[in-house]
LOBAZA-250762 format. One record per residue: residue number from 1; residue in one letter; x, y, z of N, C-alpha, C in turn. Coordinates in steps of 0.02 Angstrom, whole numbers. Layout:
<node seq="NUM" type="A" n_u="X" n_v="Y" n_w="Z" ca_u="X" ca_v="Y" ca_w="Z" c_u="X" c_v="Y" c_w="Z"/>
...
This chain:
<node seq="1" type="M" n_u="120" n_v="1274" n_w="-93" ca_u="164" ca_v="1193" ca_w="-90" c_u="133" c_v="1167" c_w="-130"/>
<node seq="2" type="G" n_u="73" n_v="1173" n_w="-149" ca_u="40" ca_v="1121" ca_w="-185" c_u="69" c_v="1126" c_w="-252"/>
<node seq="3" type="W" n_u="49" n_v="1059" n_w="-281" ca_u="79" ca_v="1049" ca_w="-339" c_u="23" c_v="1075" c_w="-393"/>
<node seq="4" type="T" n_u="50" n_v="1092" n_w="-450" ca_u="-4" ca_v="1128" ca_w="-509" c_u="16" c_v="1108" c_w="-566"/>
<node seq="5" type="C" n_u="-39" n_v="1097" n_w="-605" ca_u="-20" ca_v="1089" ca_w="-679" c_u="40" c_v="1132" c_w="-704"/>
<node seq="6" type="R" n_u="81" n_v="1099" n_w="-735" ca_u="142" ca_v="1146" ca_w="-771" c_u="136" c_v="1176" c_w="-844"/>
<node seq="7" type="R" n_u="84" n_v="1145" n_w="-872" ca_u="68" ca_v="1183" ca_w="-936" c_u="53" c_v="1244" c_w="-944"/>
<node seq="8" type="K" n_u="36" n_v="1287" n_w="-980" ca_u="21" ca_v="1349" ca_w="-977" c_u="-56" c_v="1356" c_w="-974"/>
<node seq="9" type="N" n_u="-89" n_v="1376" n_w="-947" ca_u="-167" ca_v="1389" ca_w="-943" c_u="-202" c_v="1321" c_w="-945"/>
<node seq="10" type="C" n_u="-178" n_v="1263" n_w="-901" ca_u="-221" ca_v="1210" ca_w="-921" c_u="-262" c_v="1181" c_w="-896"/>
<node seq="11" type="R" n_u="-291" n_v="1236" n_w="-838" ca_u="-368" ca_v="1226" ca_w="-832" c_u="-413" c_v="1271" c_w="-884"/>
<node seq="12" type="S" n_u="-392" n_v="1303" n_w="-923" ca_u="-435" ca_v="1349" ca_w="-959" c_u="-451" c_v="1322" c_w="-1018"/>
<node seq="13" type="H" n_u="-421" n_v="1265" n_w="-1036" ca_u="-429" ca_v="1238" ca_w="-1103" c_u="-477" c_v="1165" c_w="-1094"/>
<node seq="14" type="P" n_u="-521" n_v="1157" n_w="-1098" ca_u="-549" ca_v="1085" ca_w="-1078" c_u="-514" c_v="1020" c_w="-1123"/>
<node seq="15" type="R" n_u="-499" n_v="974" n_w="-1087" ca_u="-483" ca_v="914" ca_w="-1111" c_u="-537" c_v="861" c_w="-1109"/>
<node seq="16" type="Q" n_u="-542" n_v="835" n_w="-1163" ca_u="-594" ca_v="775" ca_w="-1179" c_u="-573" c_v="715" c_w="-1143"/>
<node seq="17" type="I" n_u="-615" n_v="704" n_w="-1098" ca_u="-591" ca_v="634" ca_w="-1041" c_u="-637" c_v="581" c_w="-1052"/>
<node seq="18" type="T" n_u="-613" n_v="516" n_w="-1064" ca_u="-652" ca_v="452" ca_w="-1067" c_u="-659" c_v="434" c_w="-994"/>
<node seq="19" type="H" n_u="-715" n_v="418" n_w="-980" ca_u="-716" ca_v="385" ca_w="-900" c_u="-696" c_v="319" c_w="-917"/>
<node seq="20" type="R" n_u="-627" n_v="308" n_w="-898" ca_u="-593" ca_v="251" ca_w="-893" c_u="-562" c_v="240" c_w="-840"/>
<node seq="21" type="I" n_u="-548" n_v="193" n_w="-798" ca_u="-521" ca_v="171" ca_w="-729" c_u="-448" c_v="157" c_w="-753"/>
<node seq="22" type="F" n_u="-398" n_v="196" n_w="-721" ca_u="-330" ca_v="180" ca_w="-730" c_u="-281" c_v="143" c_w="-672"/>
<node seq="23" type="I" n_u="-242" n_v="124" n_w="-691" ca_u="-171" ca_v="104" ca_w="-653" c_u="-119" c_v="139" c_w="-675"/>
<node seq="24" type="I" n_u="-91" n_v="184" n_w="-633" ca_u="-32" ca_v="231" ca_w="-658" c_u="31" c_v="189" c_w="-626"/>
<node seq="25" type="D" n_u="70" n_v="169" n_w="-665" ca_u="130" ca_v="127" ca_w="-643" c_u="177" c_v="176" c_w="-614"/>
<node seq="26" type="T" n_u="225" n_v="168" n_w="-568" ca_u="265" ca_v="211" ca_w="-535" c_u="311" c_v="246" c_w="-595"/>
<node seq="27" type="N" n_u="336" n_v="213" n_w="-653" ca_u="379" ca_v="248" ca_w="-696" c_u="350" c_v="309" c_w="-733"/>
<node seq="28" type="V" n_u="276" n_v="297" n_w="-731" ca_u="235" ca_v="369" ca_w="-761" c_u="243" c_v="427" c_w="-721"/>
<node seq="29" type="L" n_u="226" n_v="406" n_w="-656" ca_u="229" ca_v="464" ca_w="-609" c_u="310" c_v="497" c_w="-597"/>
<node seq="30" type="V" n_u="351" n_v="447" n_w="-610" ca_u="426" ca_v="485" ca_w="-591" c_u="451" c_v="519" c_w="-663"/>
<node seq="31" type="A" n_u="436" n_v="488" n_w="-714" ca_u="444" ca_v="529" ca_w="-778" c_u="413" c_v="583" c_w="-782"/>
<node seq="32" type="G" n_u="344" n_v="592" n_w="-759" ca_u="300" ca_v="655" ca_w="-761" c_u="331" c_v="710" c_w="-716"/>
<node seq="33" type="L" n_u="370" n_v="696" n_w="-672" ca_u="408" ca_v="729" ca_w="-615" c_u="464" c_v="755" c_w="-638"/>
<node seq="34" type="I" n_u="501" n_v="722" n_w="-680" ca_u="557" ca_v="752" ca_w="-698" c_u="568" c_v="769" c_w="-757"/>
<node seq="35" type="S" n_u="512" n_v="763" n_w="-810" ca_u="532" ca_v="780" ca_w="-893" c_u="512" c_v="856" c_w="-881"/>
<node seq="36" type="G" n_u="554" n_v="868" n_w="-920" ca_u="568" ca_v="954" ca_w="-951" c_u="514" c_v="970" c_w="-1002"/>
<node seq="37" type="Q" n_u="477" n_v="922" n_w="-1029" ca_u="433" ca_v="943" ca_w="-1100" c_u="369" c_v="947" c_w="-1067"/>
<node seq="38" type="L" n_u="333" n_v="1003" n_w="-1053" ca_u="277" ca_v="999" ca_w="-1023" c_u="216" c_v="983" c_w="-1064"/>
<node seq="39" type="D" n_u="224" n_v="950" n_w="-1129" ca_u="173" ca_v="918" ca_w="-1171" c_u="194" c_v="842" c_w="-1178"/>
<node seq="40" type="S" n_u="239" n_v="826" n_w="-1130" ca_u="241" ca_v="756" ca_w="-1136" c_u="192" c_v="723" c_w="-1097"/>
<node seq="41" type="P" n_u="173" n_v="650" n_w="-1133" ca_u="132" ca_v="600" ca_w="-1103" c_u="146" c_v="601" c_w="-1040"/>
<node seq="42" type="T" n_u="195" n_v="595" n_w="-999" ca_u="197" ca_v="587" ca_w="-924" c_u="166" c_v="651" c_w="-906"/>
<node seq="43" type="V" n_u="183" n_v="698" n_w="-923" ca_u="176" ca_v="762" ca_w="-894" c_u="80" c_v="774" c_w="-895"/>
<node seq="44" type="K" n_u="67" n_v="741" n_w="-952" ca_u="-12" ca_v="759" ca_w="-949" c_u="-52" c_v="710" c_w="-918"/>
<node seq="45" type="I" n_u="-25" n_v="637" n_w="-888" ca_u="-46" ca_v="594" ca_w="-862" c_u="-45" c_v="618" c_w="-796"/>
<node seq="46" type="V" n_u="9" n_v="652" n_w="-773" ca_u="17" ca_v="663" ca_w="-683" c_u="-20" c_v="735" c_w="-686"/>
<node seq="47" type="D" n_u="-30" n_v="786" n_w="-734" ca_u="-68" ca_v="828" ca_w="-719" c_u="-132" c_v="807" c_w="-708"/>
<node seq="48" type="A" n_u="-170" n_v="771" n_w="-769" ca_u="-226" ca_v="741" ca_w="-750" c_u="-249" c_v="712" c_w="-681"/>
<node seq="49" type="M" n_u="-196" n_v="662" n_w="-665" ca_u="-203" ca_v="637" ca_w="-604" c_u="-212" c_v="696" c_w="-530"/>
<node seq="50" type="L" n_u="-173" n_v="734" n_w="-535" ca_u="-174" ca_v="799" ca_w="-483" c_u="-238" c_v="844" c_w="-491"/>
<node seq="51" type="D" n_u="-253" n_v="844" n_w="-556" ca_u="-311" ca_v="899" ca_w="-574" c_u="-390" c_v="852" c_w="-558"/>
<node seq="52" type="G" n_u="-377" n_v="789" n_w="-534" ca_u="-448" ca_v="756" ca_w="-544" c_u="-472" c_v="737" c_w="-585"/>
<node seq="53" type="Q" n_u="-442" n_v="736" n_w="-649" ca_u="-474" ca_v="733" ca_w="-713" c_u="-463" c_v="664" c_w="-732"/>
<node seq="54" type="L" n_u="-426" n_v="618" n_w="-696" ca_u="-417" ca_v="550" ca_w="-731" c_u="-435" c_v="514" c_w="-663"/>
<node seq="55" type="F" n_u="-475" n_v="459" n_w="-673" ca_u="-498" ca_v="411" ca_w="-626" c_u="-443" c_v="353" c_w="-627"/>
<node seq="56" type="F" n_u="-423" n_v="345" n_w="-564" ca_u="-356" ca_v="304" ca_w="-560" c_u="-355" c_v="261" c_w="-496"/>
<node seq="57" type="L" n_u="-343" n_v="211" n_w="-500" ca_u="-336" ca_v="161" ca_w="-436" c_u="-269" c_v="164" c_w="-397"/>
<node seq="58" type="L" n_u="-289" n_v="169" n_w="-346" ca_u="-215" ca_v="159" ca_w="-301" c_u="-238" c_v="114" c_w="-238"/>
<node seq="59" type="L" n_u="-194" n_v="90" n_w="-210" ca_u="-179" ca_v="24" ca_w="-155" c_u="-117" c_v="45" c_w="-124"/>
<node seq="60" type="P" n_u="-121" n_v="28" n_w="-54" ca_u="-66" ca_v="36" ca_w="-17" c_u="3" c_v="14" c_w="-36"/>
<node seq="61" type="E" n_u="14" n_v="-33" n_w="-79" ca_u="77" ca_v="-53" ca_w="-97" c_u="87" c_v="-13" c_w="-154"/>
<node seq="62" type="L" n_u="62" n_v="4" n_w="-191" ca_u="79" ca_v="56" ca_w="-241" c_u="93" c_v="122" c_w="-214"/>
<node seq="63" type="L" n_u="60" n_v="152" n_w="-173" ca_u="77" ca_v="213" ca_w="-146" c_u="142" c_v="219" c_w="-97"/>
<node seq="64" type="Q" n_u="140" n_v="158" n_w="-72" ca_u="206" ca_v="165" ca_w="-59" c_u="268" c_v="136" c_w="-92"/>
<node seq="65" type="E" n_u="266" n_v="106" n_w="-159" ca_u="312" ca_v="105" ca_w="-202" c_u="323" c_v="197" c_w="-230"/>
<node seq="66" type="Y" n_u="264" n_v="209" n_w="-232" ca_u="272" ca_v="286" ca_w="-269" c_u="334" c_v="317" c_w="-214"/>
<node seq="67" type="R" n_u="312" n_v="313" n_w="-166" ca_u="355" ca_v="350" ca_w="-106" c_u="424" c_v="337" c_w="-106"/>
<node seq="68" type="V" n_u="447" n_v="279" n_w="-110" ca_u="500" ca_v="234" ca_w="-106" c_u="542" c_v="258" c_w="-155"/>
<node seq="69" type="V" n_u="526" n_v="258" n_w="-223" ca_u="552" ca_v="271" ca_w="-278" c_u="568" c_v="348" c_w="-281"/>
<node seq="70" type="L" n_u="514" n_v="385" n_w="-267" ca_u="531" ca_v="466" ca_w="-258" c_u="580" c_v="482" c_w="-229"/>
<node seq="71" type="L" n_u="589" n_v="449" n_w="-170" ca_u="636" ca_v="475" ca_w="-108" c_u="716" c_v="442" c_w="-139"/>
<node seq="72" type="R" n_u="715" n_v="407" n_w="-178" ca_u="772" ca_v="379" ca_w="-202" c_u="841" c_v="440" c_w="-215"/>
<node seq="73" type="P" n_u="897" n_v="450" n_w="-195" ca_u="935" ca_v="511" ca_w="-199" c_u="950" c_v="540" c_w="-272"/>
<node seq="74" type="K" n_u="949" n_v="491" n_w="-318" ca_u="970" ca_v="504" ca_w="-386" c_u="896" c_v="547" c_w="-398"/>
<node seq="75" type="L" n_u="841" n_v="519" n_w="-391" ca_u="774" ca_v="558" ca_w="-409" c_u="768" c_v="623" c_w="-377"/>
<node seq="76" type="L" n_u="780" n_v="605" n_w="-306" ca_u="770" ca_v="689" ca_w="-273" c_u="809" c_v="752" c_w="-314"/>
<node seq="77" type="R" n_u="868" n_v="717" n_w="-335" ca_u="911" ca_v="768" ca_w="-377" c_u="865" c_v="800" c_w="-433"/>
<node seq="78" type="L" n_u="851" n_v="748" n_w="-477" ca_u="815" ca_v="758" ca_w="-527" c_u="755" c_v="786" c_w="-523"/>
<node seq="79" type="H" n_u="706" n_v="781" n_w="-475" ca_u="631" ca_v="819" ca_w="-478" c_u="637" c_v="887" c_w="-433"/>
<node seq="80" type="G" n_u="703" n_v="870" n_w="-392" ca_u="703" ca_v="941" ca_w="-357" c_u="650" c_v="950" c_w="-296"/>
<node seq="81" type="L" n_u="606" n_v="894" n_w="-258" ca_u="570" ca_v="885" ca_w="-195" c_u="579" c_v="871" c_w="-152"/>
<node seq="82" type="D" n_u="587" n_v="888" n_w="-93" ca_u="606" ca_v="874" ca_w="-35" c_u="559" c_v="824" c_w="12"/>
<node seq="83" type="E" n_u="575" n_v="779" n_w="45" ca_u="523" ca_v="736" ca_w="80" c_u="452" c_v="768" c_w="103"/>
<node seq="84" type="K" n_u="449" n_v="814" n_w="113" ca_u="389" ca_v="844" ca_w="133" c_u="354" c_v="858" c_w="89"/>
<node seq="85" type="Q" n_u="379" n_v="888" n_w="27" ca_u="354" ca_v="902" ca_w="-35" c_u="323" c_v="839" c_w="-74"/>
<node seq="86" type="I" n_u="361" n_v="790" n_w="-68" ca_u="336" ca_v="727" ca_w="-95" c_u="274" c_v="688" c_w="-59"/>
<node seq="87" type="D" n_u="286" n_v="698" n_w="8" ca_u="221" ca_v="698" ca_w="56" c_u="167" c_v="722" c_w="36"/>
<node seq="88" type="H" n_u="167" n_v="787" n_w="24" ca_u="117" ca_v="822" ca_w="-4" c_u="86" c_v="807" c_w="-73"/>
<node seq="89" type="L" n_u="142" n_v="804" n_w="-105" ca_u="104" ca_v="781" ca_w="-178" c_u="74" c_v="701" c_w="-170"/>
<node seq="90" type="L" n_u="107" n_v="659" n_w="-127" ca_u="65" ca_v="598" ca_w="-140" c_u="6" c_v="602" c_w="-97"/>
<node seq="91" type="T" n_u="-9" n_v="644" n_w="-50" ca_u="-83" ca_v="665" ca_w="-14" c_u="-106" c_v="682" c_w="-66"/>
<node seq="92" type="E" n_u="-94" n_v="736" n_w="-114" ca_u="-157" ca_v="747" ca_w="-167" c_u="-163" c_v="696" c_w="-219"/>
<node seq="93" type="I" n_u="-110" n_v="656" n_w="-235" ca_u="-125" ca_v="607" ca_w="-266" c_u="-176" c_v="567" c_w="-249"/>
<node seq="94" type="T" n_u="-172" n_v="540" n_w="-184" ca_u="-209" ca_v="494" ca_w="-142" c_u="-281" c_v="531" c_w="-137"/>
<node seq="95" type="A" n_u="-304" n_v="589" n_w="-128" ca_u="-350" ca_v="639" ca_w="-121" c_u="-403" c_v="614" c_w="-198"/>
<node seq="96" type="N" n_u="-366" n_v="611" n_w="-256" ca_u="-395" ca_v="614" ca_w="-306" c_u="-401" c_v="536" c_w="-337"/>
<node seq="97" type="A" n_u="-384" n_v="493" n_w="-289" ca_u="-378" ca_v="435" ca_w="-314" c_u="-443" c_v="375" c_w="-302"/>
<node seq="98" type="I" n_u="-447" n_v="325" n_w="-316" ca_u="-503" ca_v="278" ca_w="-306" c_u="-459" c_v="228" c_w="-261"/>
<node seq="99" type="W" n_u="-470" n_v="228" n_w="-198" ca_u="-424" ca_v="180" ca_w="-149" c_u="-455" c_v="99" c_w="-158"/>
<node seq="100" type="H" n_u="-405" n_v="60" n_w="-165" ca_u="-424" ca_v="4" ca_w="-197" c_u="-398" c_v="-60" c_w="-145"/>
<node seq="101" type="D" n_u="-423" n_v="-101" n_w="-112" ca_u="-380" ca_v="-160" ca_w="-90" c_u="-377" c_v="-212" c_w="-135"/>
<node seq="102" type="V" n_u="-328" n_v="-250" n_w="-142" ca_u="-330" ca_v="-304" ca_w="-188" c_u="-376" c_v="-356" c_w="-144"/>
<node seq="103" type="V" n_u="-421" n_v="-386" n_w="-184" ca_u="-455" ca_v="-442" ca_w="-158" c_u="-458" c_v="-499" c_w="-187"/>
<node seq="104" type="S" n_u="-413" n_v="-502" n_w="-258" ca_u="-412" ca_v="-564" ca_w="-296" c_u="-345" c_v="-592" c_w="-296"/>
<node seq="105" type="N" n_u="-333" n_v="-644" n_w="-298" ca_u="-283" ca_v="-701" ca_w="-288" c_u="-244" c_v="-675" c_w="-365"/>
<node seq="106" type="L" n_u="-184" n_v="-678" n_w="-355" ca_u="-143" ca_v="-694" ca_w="-436" c_u="-149" c_v="-757" c_w="-472"/>
<node seq="107" type="T" n_u="-194" n_v="-762" n_w="-524" ca_u="-181" ca_v="-815" ca_w="-547" c_u="-122" c_v="-814" c_w="-596"/>
<node seq="108" type="E" n_u="-102" n_v="-761" n_w="-627" ca_u="-54" ca_v="-747" ca_w="-692" c_u="5" c_v="-726" c_w="-654"/>
<node seq="109" type="P" n_u="53" n_v="-730" n_w="-643" ca_u="117" ca_v="-680" ca_w="-621" c_u="133" c_v="-627" c_w="-663"/>
<node seq="110" type="A" n_u="149" n_v="-586" n_w="-652" ca_u="172" ca_v="-522" ca_w="-686" c_u="251" c_v="-550" c_w="-730"/>
<node seq="111" type="P" n_u="271" n_v="-523" n_w="-774" ca_u="336" ca_v="-542" ca_w="-815" c_u="390" c_v="-518" c_w="-765"/>
<node seq="112" type="D" n_u="383" n_v="-475" n_w="-721" ca_u="440" ca_v="-462" ca_w="-679" c_u="399" c_v="-459" c_w="-600"/>
<node seq="113" type="P" n_u="410" n_v="-510" n_w="-562" ca_u="385" ca_v="-519" ca_w="-492" c_u="375" c_v="-451" c_w="-460"/>
<node seq="114" type="R" n_u="399" n_v="-399" n_w="-472" ca_u="402" ca_v="-330" ca_w="-418" c_u="344" c_v="-314" c_w="-448"/>
<node seq="115" type="N" n_u="309" n_v="-323" n_w="-515" ca_u="247" ca_v="-303" ca_w="-525" c_u="178" c_v="-332" c_w="-514"/>
<node seq="116" type="D" n_u="187" n_v="-376" n_w="-486" ca_u="142" ca_v="-427" ca_w="-469" c_u="77" c_v="-392" c_w="-420"/>
<node seq="117" type="H" n_u="81" n_v="-338" n_w="-379" ca_u="40" ca_v="-305" ca_w="-355" c_u="0" c_v="-271" c_w="-413"/>
<node seq="118" type="L" n_u="27" n_v="-251" n_w="-477" ca_u="-9" ca_v="-203" ca_w="-515" c_u="-54" c_v="-281" c_w="-565"/>
<node seq="119" type="W" n_u="-33" n_v="-328" n_w="-570" ca_u="-62" ca_v="-379" ca_w="-610" c_u="-125" c_v="-405" c_w="-547"/>
<node seq="120" type="E" n_u="-114" n_v="-417" n_w="-484" ca_u="-163" ca_v="-415" ca_w="-431" c_u="-229" c_v="-375" c_w="-437"/>
<node seq="121" type="L" n_u="-207" n_v="-302" n_w="-444" ca_u="-252" ca_v="-249" ca_w="-452" c_u="-296" c_v="-246" c_w="-526"/>
<node seq="122" type="L" n_u="-262" n_v="-277" n_w="-568" ca_u="-298" ca_v="-294" ca_w="-647" c_u="-346" c_v="-341" c_w="-628"/>
<node seq="123" type="A" n_u="-327" n_v="-396" n_w="-596" ca_u="-363" ca_v="-466" ca_w="-577" c_u="-426" c_v="-442" c_w="-540"/>
<node seq="124" type="T" n_u="-414" n_v="-386" n_w="-489" ca_u="-464" ca_v="-366" ca_w="-444" c_u="-522" c_v="-328" c_w="-487"/>
<node seq="125" type="E" n_u="-492" n_v="-284" n_w="-524" ca_u="-542" ca_v="-231" ca_w="-567" c_u="-514" c_v="-236" c_w="-643"/>
<node seq="126" type="P" n_u="-553" n_v="-277" n_w="-662" ca_u="-541" ca_v="-297" ca_w="-742" c_u="-552" c_v="-249" c_w="-788"/>
<node seq="127" type="S" n_u="-585" n_v="-208" n_w="-769" ca_u="-606" ca_v="-165" ca_w="-820" c_u="-547" c_v="-87" c_w="-809"/>
<node seq="128" type="A" n_u="-498" n_v="-113" n_w="-770" ca_u="-450" ca_v="-56" ca_w="-775" c_u="-389" c_v="-67" c_w="-810"/>
<node seq="129" type="V" n_u="-368" n_v="-7" n_w="-832" ca_u="-316" ca_v="-8" ca_w="-872" c_u="-247" c_v="18" c_w="-846"/>
<node seq="130" type="L" n_u="-181" n_v="-32" n_w="-856" ca_u="-123" ca_v="-6" ca_w="-824" c_u="-85" c_v="36" c_w="-877"/>
<node seq="131" type="V" n_u="-56" n_v="97" n_w="-854" ca_u="-39" ca_v="136" ca_w="-902" c_u="56" c_v="136" c_w="-868"/>
<node seq="132" type="T" n_u="100" n_v="122" n_w="-907" ca_u="166" ca_v="108" ca_w="-899" c_u="199" c_v="130" c_w="-964"/>
<node seq="133" type="G" n_u="273" n_v="140" n_w="-939" ca_u="314" ca_v="146" ca_w="-978" c_u="355" c_v="91" c_w="-981"/>
<node seq="134" type="D" n_u="356" n_v="30" n_w="-945" ca_u="397" ca_v="-35" ca_w="-959" c_u="369" c_v="-76" c_w="-1012"/>
<node seq="135" type="Q" n_u="400" n_v="-95" n_w="-1054" ca_u="388" ca_v="-116" ca_w="-1120" c_u="378" c_v="-191" c_w="-1093"/>
<node seq="136" type="L" n_u="405" n_v="-227" n_w="-1065" ca_u="388" ca_v="-295" ca_w="-1033" c_u="319" c_v="-290" c_w="-1007"/>
<node seq="137" type="L" n_u="296" n_v="-249" n_w="-982" ca_u="216" ca_v="-254" ca_w="-959" c_u="185" c_v="-254" c_w="-1012"/>
<node seq="138" type="C" n_u="209" n_v="-198" n_w="-1054" ca_u="161" ca_v="-195" ca_w="-1115" c_u="150" c_v="-251" c_w="-1155"/>
<node seq="139" type="K" n_u="214" n_v="-279" n_w="-1171" ca_u="218" ca_v="-336" ca_w="-1221" c_u="185" c_v="-405" c_w="-1191"/>
<node seq="140" type="N" n_u="185" n_v="-410" n_w="-1127" ca_u="152" ca_v="-462" ca_w="-1095" c_u="97" c_v="-456" c_w="-1049"/>
<node seq="141" type="P" n_u="37" n_v="-437" n_w="-1074" ca_u="-10" ca_v="-404" ca_w="-1026" c_u="-42" c_v="-463" c_w="-997"/>
<node seq="142" type="P" n_u="-81" n_v="-477" n_w="-945" ca_u="-116" ca_v="-527" ca_w="-911" c_u="-175" c_v="-540" c_w="-974"/>
<node seq="143" type="Q" n_u="-204" n_v="-607" n_w="-962" ca_u="-245" ca_v="-625" ca_w="-1011" c_u="-320" c_v="-580" c_w="-994"/>
<node seq="144" type="Q" n_u="-345" n_v="-545" n_w="-1052" ca_u="-407" ca_v="-522" ca_w="-1054" c_u="-392" c_v="-454" c_w="-1015"/>
<node seq="145" type="R" n_u="-345" n_v="-429" n_w="-994" ca_u="-330" ca_v="-341" ca_w="-971" c_u="-287" c_v="-311" c_w="-1020"/>
<node seq="146" type="S" n_u="-308" n_v="-247" n_w="-991" ca_u="-279" ca_v="-199" ca_w="-1046" c_u="-202" c_v="-175" c_w="-1018"/>
<node seq="147" type="V" n_u="-168" n_v="-156" n_w="-1049" ca_u="-91" ca_v="-123" ca_w="-1022" c_u="-79" c_v="-85" c_w="-1084"/>
<node seq="148" type="L" n_u="-76" n_v="-14" n_w="-1081" ca_u="-53" ca_v="36" ca_w="-1125" c_u="-11" c_v="57" c_w="-1118"/>
<node seq="149" type="S" n_u="38" n_v="89" n_w="-1169" ca_u="81" ca_v="134" ca_w="-1151" c_u="76" c_v="199" c_w="-1157"/>
<node seq="150" type="L" n_u="125" n_v="243" n_w="-1125" ca_u="98" ca_v="316" ca_w="-1118" c_u="78" c_v="352" c_w="-1159"/>
<node seq="151" type="A" n_u="97" n_v="363" n_w="-1219" ca_u="65" ca_v="366" ca_w="-1286" c_u="20" c_v="366" c_w="-1295"/>
<node seq="152" type="S" n_u="-8" n_v="302" n_w="-1298" ca_u="-72" ca_v="270" ca_w="-1316" c_u="-126" c_v="306" c_w="-1272"/>
<node seq="153" type="C" n_u="-106" n_v="284" n_w="-1203" ca_u="-174" ca_v="335" ca_w="-1144" c_u="-171" c_v="393" c_w="-1171"/>
<node seq="154" type="V" n_u="-132" n_v="445" n_w="-1180" ca_u="-139" ca_v="495" ca_w="-1196" c_u="-179" c_v="518" c_w="-1261"/>
<node seq="155" type="Q" n_u="-167" n_v="485" n_w="-1318" ca_u="-200" ca_v="476" ca_w="-1395" c_u="-263" c_v="453" c_w="-1372"/>
<node seq="156" type="L" n_u="-270" n_v="398" n_w="-1342" ca_u="-337" ca_v="379" ca_w="-1342" c_u="-378" c_v="418" c_w="-1285"/>
<node seq="157" type="F" n_u="-362" n_v="431" n_w="-1230" ca_u="-402" ca_v="452" ca_w="-1180" c_u="-393" c_v="525" c_w="-1142"/>
<node seq="158" type="L" n_u="-325" n_v="564" n_w="-1152" ca_u="-328" ca_v="622" ca_w="-1142" c_u="-303" c_v="676" c_w="-1206"/>
<node seq="159" type="R" n_u="-363" n_v="676" n_w="-1237" ca_u="-354" ca_v="725" ca_w="-1307" c_u="-357" c_v="802" c_w="-1303"/>
């Protein structure tokens, strides 16, 4: 019932991982679960999250967002998981995550207020890198913080 890497022989060929701390936006997780391309950046990131090969932060609001979005009827049809499987998947993700509570007040709002929790997490953990497919976030990062596209993350950190 557990989620396993979908790429052939994933664990048998080592990947070079740079020890950075990431924040994985919900759109990355969703895209990784519905992608039909096993070597896509989103699948590589989700596989690294589930294999414990990616250091990433998780906070209660982000975990809740993952769950709410994955349970949307349209996405249920696309990824093919039921509620119990989603909860199991999120348990595995949580087990591999660095649990973090936001302790910094938001000094700079996100370009989209629905993403303020990501900006708060970046403010709390300045060394973290947000990985997202949201171009608005990529083009408008908070001052002195890092926001990367999916492809850039894979190219730089998951070779």
